[in-house]
Backbone as a chain_set.jsonl record, in Angstrom:
{"seq": "MRCIFVVKIELLELTDKIVKYKYIPENSDEYGIVSFDRVTGEKKIDKLVSGYSMNYPAHAFHRIKEYIENNNFQKKDVIAWY", "coords": {"N": [[-12.076, -25.736, 9.966], [-12.288, -22.247, 10.135], [-12.394, -19.805, 12.721], [-14.093, -16.747, 13.093], [-13.216, -13.712, 14.506], [-14.314, -10.826, 16.28], [-14.101, -7.373, 17.034], [-15.526, -4.462, 18.307], [-15.115, -0.944, 18.065], [-15.357, 2.237, 19.672], [-15.212, 5.711, 19.575], [-14.053, 7.615, 22.275], [-12.583, 9.809, 23.209], [-10.814, 12.516, 21.774], [-8.026, 14.375, 21.273], [-5.376, 16.773, 20.606], [-3.271, 15.516, 21.776], [-4.033, 12.929, 22.725], [-5.81, 9.912, 21.909], [-8.671, 8.064, 22.563], [-10.355, 5.026, 22.834], [-13.23, 2.97, 23.274], [-13.393, -0.521, 23.503], [-15.123, -3.406, 22.409], [-15.327, -6.719, 22.826], [-16.383, -9.345, 20.664], [-19.629, -10.427, 21.4], [-19.811, -9.271, 23.873], [-21.004, -8.038, 27.026], [-19.453, -6.392, 28.403], [-16.896, -3.845, 28.281], [-13.71, -2.626, 27.202], [-11.083, -0.165, 27.55], [-8.88, 1.601, 25.514], [-5.994, 3.608, 24.961], [-4.071, 5.965, 23.062], [-1.158, 7.705, 22.824], [-0.769, 10.444, 20.932], [1.467, 11.938, 20.457], [3.823, 10.724, 21.531], [3.424, 8.105, 20.757], [2.893, 6.117, 22.51], [1.129, 3.31, 23.716], [-1.709, 2.351, 25.654], [-3.527, 0.319, 27.877], [-6.353, 1.119, 29.372], [-8.522, -0.028, 30.562], [-9.183, -3.379, 30.903], [-10.855, -6.116, 29.374], [-11.858, -8.861, 31.062], [-11.344, -12.374, 30.557], [-11.06, -12.453, 27.844], [-8.756, -12.679, 25.119], [-5.586, -10.965, 24.575], [-5.623, -10.247, 21.975], [-7.806, -8.717, 21.225], [-7.612, -5.943, 22.285], [-5.184, -5.501, 20.954], [-5.798, -5.582, 18.205], [-7.495, -3.395, 18.15], [-5.664, -1.336, 18.796], [-4.019, -1.469, 16.509], [-5.775, -0.604, 14.481], [-6.355, 1.993, 15.399], [-3.843, 3.145, 15.185], [-3.638, 3.278, 12.401], [-5.645, 5.185, 11.948], [-4.429, 7.417, 13.151], [-2.183, 7.749, 11.496], [-3.46, 8.424, 9.106], [-4.867, 10.594, 9.888], [-7.635, 10.445, 10.304], [-10.264, 9.816, 12.054], [-12.523, 7.419, 12.997], [-15.822, 7.363, 14.341], [-17.127, 5.049, 15.112], [-16.31, 1.617, 14.62], [-15.77, -1.635, 13.165], [-13.818, -4.475, 13.597], [-12.591, -7.33, 12.15], [-11.165, -10.609, 12.225], [-9.414, -13.703, 11.559]], "CA": [[-12.912, -24.56, 9.848], [-11.708, -21.103, 10.842], [-13.296, -18.962, 13.514], [-13.985, -15.306, 12.863], [-13.259, -12.934, 15.741], [-14.762, -9.459, 16.007], [-14.072, -6.378, 18.105], [-16.082, -3.16, 17.931], [-14.489, 0.171, 18.768], [-16.125, 3.483, 19.685], [-14.396, 6.847, 20.007], [-14.415, 8.243, 23.551], [-11.902, 11.1, 23.387], [-9.836, 12.852, 20.743], [-7.392, 15.679, 21.43], [-4.105, 16.82, 19.894], [-2.318, 14.667, 22.481], [-4.479, 11.565, 23.008], [-7.039, 9.36, 21.339], [-9.124, 7.011, 23.455], [-11.473, 4.254, 22.297], [-13.831, 1.841, 23.966], [-13.419, -1.71, 22.651], [-16.104, -4.389, 22.854], [-15.043, -7.994, 22.169], [-17.49, -10.225, 20.266], [-20.95, -9.975, 21.863], [-19.655, -9.055, 25.307], [-21.711, -6.942, 27.697], [-18.408, -5.575, 29.003], [-16.024, -3.16, 27.328], [-12.42, -2.16, 27.676], [-10.702, 1.153, 27.04], [-7.489, 1.717, 25.092], [-5.623, 4.97, 24.581], [-2.863, 6.079, 22.248], [-0.578, 9.036, 22.892], [-0.522, 10.85, 19.548], [2.772, 12.596, 20.389], [4.905, 9.761, 21.797], [3.107, 6.797, 20.186], [2.704, 5.155, 23.596], [-0.172, 2.663, 23.803], [-2.048, 2.036, 27.033], [-4.828, -0.294, 28.132], [-6.898, 1.759, 30.567], [-9.459, -0.983, 31.167], [-9.099, -4.646, 30.184], [-12.02, -6.999, 29.506], [-11.364, -10.167, 31.501], [-11.903, -13.529, 29.876], [-10.771, -12.357, 26.413], [-7.312, -12.6, 24.867], [-5.013, -9.65, 24.279], [-5.823, -9.963, 20.552], [-8.846, -7.696, 21.045], [-7.013, -4.6, 22.334], [-4.116, -5.399, 19.957], [-6.419, -5.21, 16.929], [-7.971, -2.017, 18.313], [-4.485, -0.473, 18.671], [-3.581, -1.454, 15.111], [-6.693, 0.248, 13.712], [-6.181, 3.375, 15.855], [-2.592, 3.612, 14.585], [-3.992, 3.657, 11.027], [-6.376, 6.459, 12.046], [-3.456, 8.469, 13.448], [-1.378, 7.954, 10.29], [-4.292, 9.056, 8.085], [-5.58, 11.696, 10.538], [-9.039, 10.223, 9.996], [-10.734, 9.034, 13.184], [-13.912, 6.968, 12.902], [-16.531, 7.345, 15.626], [-17.365, 3.632, 15.396], [-15.754, 0.734, 13.604], [-15.778, -3.064, 13.481], [-12.61, -5.12, 13.123], [-12.746, -8.787, 12.15], [-10.0, -11.394, 11.818], [-9.525, -15.147, 11.839]], "C": [[-12.32, -23.433, 10.699], [-12.781, -20.344, 11.608], [-13.042, -17.503, 13.154], [-14.126, -14.611, 14.216], [-13.582, -11.493, 15.393], [-14.572, -8.603, 17.259], [-14.64, -5.08, 17.539], [-15.315, -2.097, 18.702], [-15.365, 1.416, 18.623], [-15.261, 4.587, 20.271], [-14.93, 7.436, 21.302], [-13.836, 9.645, 23.688], [-10.887, 11.292, 22.275], [-9.336, 14.268, 20.983], [-6.119, 15.67, 20.582], [-3.101, 15.847, 20.497], [-2.747, 13.203, 22.553], [-5.711, 11.197, 22.193], [-7.398, 8.15, 22.192], [-10.368, 6.36, 22.86], [-11.943, 3.205, 23.298], [-13.733, 0.664, 23.001], [-14.337, -2.753, 23.271], [-15.839, -5.697, 22.113], [-16.328, -8.776, 21.872], [-18.834, -9.639, 20.688], [-20.936, -9.724, 23.366], [-20.529, -7.908, 25.804], [-20.711, -5.975, 28.322], [-17.6, -4.891, 27.901], [-14.724, -2.797, 28.014], [-12.154, -0.793, 27.092], [-9.211, 1.131, 26.716], [-7.217, 3.168, 24.699], [-4.27, 4.956, 23.887], [-2.392, 7.518, 22.365], [-0.154, 9.431, 21.485], [0.851, 11.5, 19.377], [3.901, 11.567, 20.509], [4.672, 8.403, 21.13], [2.875, 5.727, 21.237], [1.267, 4.641, 23.615], [-0.442, 2.291, 25.263], [-3.425, 1.373, 27.081], [-5.327, 0.287, 29.449], [-7.855, 0.835, 31.315], [-9.458, -2.232, 30.301], [-10.376, -5.445, 30.41], [-11.498, -8.381, 29.882], [-12.073, -11.283, 30.739], [-11.682, -13.517, 28.367], [-9.271, -12.174, 26.223], [-6.89, -11.16, 24.578], [-5.134, -9.307, 22.795], [-6.825, -8.829, 20.343], [-8.293, -6.277, 21.184], [-5.906, -4.422, 21.298], [-4.687, -4.99, 18.595], [-6.985, -3.796, 16.995], [-6.802, -1.043, 18.149], [-4.029, -0.352, 17.219], [-4.463, -0.524, 14.276], [-6.527, 1.717, 14.11], [-4.895, 3.959, 15.277], [-2.825, 4.036, 13.131], [-4.735, 4.992, 11.009], [-5.401, 7.618, 12.255], [-2.631, 8.788, 12.195], [-2.148, 8.7, 9.208], [-5.017, 10.308, 8.588], [-7.079, 11.654, 10.198], [-9.606, 9.264, 11.044], [-12.219, 8.71, 13.044], [-14.546, 6.987, 14.283], [-16.801, 5.914, 16.073], [-16.775, 2.813, 14.271], [-15.862, -0.702, 14.1], [-14.544, -3.682, 12.831], [-12.82, -6.627, 13.231], [-11.464, -9.442, 11.677], [-10.276, -12.858, 12.094], [-8.163, -15.76, 12.005]], "O": [[-11.906, -23.649, 11.838], [-13.932, -20.263, 11.18], [-11.901, -17.092, 12.941], [-15.052, -14.896, 14.975], [-13.178, -10.992, 14.344], [-14.841, -9.036, 18.379], [-14.283, -4.656, 16.44], [-14.914, -2.314, 19.845], [-16.02, 1.623, 17.602], [-14.654, 4.421, 21.329], [-16.122, 7.724, 21.414], [-14.488, 10.553, 24.204], [-10.19, 10.357, 21.883], [-10.098, 15.232, 20.912], [-5.819, 14.677, 19.919], [-2.182, 15.399, 19.812], [-1.899, 12.317, 22.451], [-6.531, 12.044, 21.84], [-6.545, 7.319, 22.505], [-11.305, 7.039, 22.44], [-11.156, 2.64, 24.058], [-13.963, 0.831, 21.803], [-14.338, -2.961, 24.484], [-16.092, -5.789, 20.912], [-17.231, -8.858, 22.704], [-19.142, -8.49, 20.371], [-21.937, -9.943, 24.048], [-20.762, -6.933, 25.089], [-21.077, -4.87, 28.723], [-17.622, -5.309, 26.743], [-14.651, -2.679, 29.237], [-12.904, -0.313, 26.242], [-8.39, 0.704, 27.528], [-8.09, 3.861, 24.176], [-3.446, 4.065, 24.095], [-3.134, 8.447, 22.045], [0.737, 8.804, 20.911], [1.345, 11.6, 18.254], [4.82, 11.544, 19.69], [5.616, 7.632, 20.955], [2.681, 4.558, 20.902], [0.313, 5.417, 23.542], [0.479, 1.96, 26.01], [-4.363, 1.809, 26.414], [-4.789, -0.017, 30.513], [-7.981, 0.905, 32.538], [-9.706, -2.155, 29.098], [-10.919, -5.45, 31.514], [-10.774, -9.003, 29.105], [-13.229, -11.156, 30.336], [-12.07, -14.462, 27.679], [-8.598, -11.584, 27.069], [-7.718, -10.273, 24.369], [-4.788, -8.197, 22.392], [-6.703, -8.064, 19.386], [-8.486, -5.469, 20.276], [-5.7, -3.312, 20.808], [-4.113, -4.141, 17.912], [-6.957, -3.073, 15.999], [-6.926, -0.04, 17.447], [-3.692, 0.738, 16.757], [-3.961, 0.25, 13.461], [-6.555, 2.594, 13.247], [-4.856, 5.136, 14.917], [-2.271, 5.039, 12.682], [-4.48, 5.834, 10.147], [-5.526, 8.667, 11.623], [-2.408, 9.955, 11.873], [-1.576, 9.509, 8.477], [-5.693, 10.996, 7.823], [-7.693, 12.665, 9.858], [-9.446, 8.048, 10.933], [-13.061, 9.606, 12.982], [-13.894, 6.668, 15.277], [-16.718, 5.6, 17.26], [-16.738, 3.246, 13.119], [-16.024, -0.953, 15.294], [-14.262, -3.439, 11.657], [-13.186, -7.133, 14.292], [-10.756, -8.898, 10.83], [-11.241, -13.21, 12.773], [-8.052, -16.962, 12.245]]}, "num_chains": 1, "name": "protein.A"}
């Protein structure tokens, strides 16, 4: 049986230079923050949620990269994988 993993993301900041999202793994009370430099493409974890794998910010980064490519930034989104 496969497990489904979920991370929620919420937009915190959007400028010409940077996009920053809060990410919330599963049903955690804690959240992390990831940012993406829209000019250089540099990814950064500003705040990591302890006790969860790096898959959560990695999936957030992947979705944010899609937003940048499409120039369409969602205020909130849910990402699921297994």
